[in-house]
C-alpha positions as CSV (number, residue, x, y, z in Angstrom):
1,X,137.8,102.8,52.7
2,X,137.6,104.0,49.2
3,X,136.9,107.8,48.7
4,X,133.8,108.3,46.7
5,X,134.5,111.3,44.2
6,X,131.2,112.9,43.1
7,X,131.4,114.2,39.4
8,X,130.9,118.0,39.0
9,X,128.0,119.3,36.6
10,X,127.8,123.0,35.9
11,X,124.9,124.8,34.5
12,X,126.3,127.7,32.5
13,X,125.7,129.6,29.3
14,X,128.0,129.8,26.2
15,X,127.3,130.5,22.6
16,X,125.7,127.6,20.8
17,X,126.0,125.3,23.8
18,X,123.8,123.2,25.7
19,X,123.7,124.9,28.8
20,X,125.4,122.1,30.9
21,X,128.9,121.1,31.3
22,X,130.8,118.2,33.0
23,X,134.2,119.0,34.5
24,X,136.6,116.5,33.7
25,X,138.5,116.5,36.7
26,X,139.5,118.6,39.7
27,X,141.4,121.1,37.4
28,X,137.9,122.5,36.7
29,X,138.2,122.3,32.7
30,X,134.9,121.7,31.0
31,X,133.4,119.3,28.6
32,X,130.2,119.6,26.9
33,X,128.9,116.4,27.7
34,X,130.1,112.8,29.2
35,X,131.5,112.1,25.9
36,X,134.0,114.9,26.4
37,X,133.9,116.6,23.2
38,X,134.2,120.5,22.9
39,X,131.7,122.5,20.8
40,X,128.0,122.4,20.0
41,X,126.4,119.3,21.1
42,X,125.5,117.1,17.9
43,X,123.7,113.8,18.9
44,X,125.0,112.3,15.6
45,X,128.6,112.8,16.6
46,X,128.2,111.7,20.5
47,X,129.4,108.2,20.6
48,X,129.0,108.3,24.4
49,X,125.4,109.0,24.1
50,X,125.7,112.3,26.0
51,X,123.1,113.5,28.6
52,X,120.5,111.1,26.9
53,X,119.7,108.1,29.4
54,X,121.2,110.5,32.4
55,X,118.5,113.3,32.0
56,X,114.8,113.1,30.6
57,X,114.6,114.5,27.1
58,X,112.4,117.4,28.2
59,X,115.1,118.7,30.7
60,X,117.9,118.3,28.1
61,X,115.5,120.7,26.0
62,X,114.8,123.0,28.4
63,X,118.6,123.4,29.3
64,X,119.3,124.2,25.6
65,X,116.4,126.4,25.4
66,X,117.8,128.5,28.5
67,X,121.3,128.6,27.0
68,X,119.6,129.9,23.6
69,X,117.8,132.5,25.6
70,X,121.2,133.5,27.2
71,X,122.4,134.6,23.9
72,X,120.3,137.6,24.2
73,X,121.2,138.5,27.8
74,X,124.9,137.8,27.6
75,X,125.7,138.2,23.9
76,X,125.5,141.2,21.5
77,X,122.0,142.3,22.6
78,X,122.9,142.3,26.4
79,X,122.7,146.2,26.7
80,X,118.9,145.7,25.6
81,X,118.2,143.9,29.0
82,X,118.3,145.2,32.5
83,X,119.6,143.4,35.5
84,X,116.2,142.4,36.7
85,X,115.9,140.4,33.5
86,X,119.2,138.9,33.9
87,X,118.5,138.0,37.2
88,X,115.5,136.3,36.4
89,X,117.4,134.4,33.7
90,X,120.0,133.0,36.2
91,X,117.5,132.3,38.6
92,X,116.1,130.1,36.0
93,X,119.3,128.6,35.7
94,X,119.5,127.7,39.3
95,X,116.2,126.1,39.2
96,X,117.3,123.9,36.1
97,X,120.6,122.9,38.2
98,X,118.3,121.5,41.0
99,X,116.3,119.7,38.3
100,X,119.6,118.3,37.0
101,X,120.5,117.4,40.4
102,X,117.4,115.6,41.2
103,X,117.7,113.4,37.9
104,X,121.3,112.8,38.2
105,X,121.4,111.7,41.9
106,X,124.2,111.6,44.4
107,X,127.0,110.8,42.2
108,X,127.1,114.3,40.9
109,X,127.2,117.5,42.3
110,X,125.4,120.2,40.2
111,X,125.6,123.9,40.4
112,X,124.8,127.0,38.3
113,X,127.5,129.1,37.7
114,X,125.5,132.4,38.0
115,X,127.3,135.5,38.4
116,X,127.2,136.8,42.0
117,X,125.8,140.1,40.8
118,X,122.6,137.9,39.5
119,X,121.9,135.6,42.5
120,X,118.8,135.9,44.3
């Protein structure tokens, strides 16, 4: 019997990223999209089509907006926000992960890499 390996998708924040990452293999190294390129998502350079066609345009935009919002909570302005705001931010990330899981189906395992301190 052939073992079915589910691809792991992680919802996580990083500067200028899209908010969604695909693990390349079991070693847990991350790539930005199925095309496997590092760096900010640029549709013009994405020969593999990225997440388009796998996820709705609306969900892709919501992921990007969530990631952009994270710049304020995780970046230079982090001190301007309290734990309640950061907890709400990561809760939205967990909700996005659930939406991504629904759209990708069982071939993928999706989770949000929310820091333990900010999980509800």
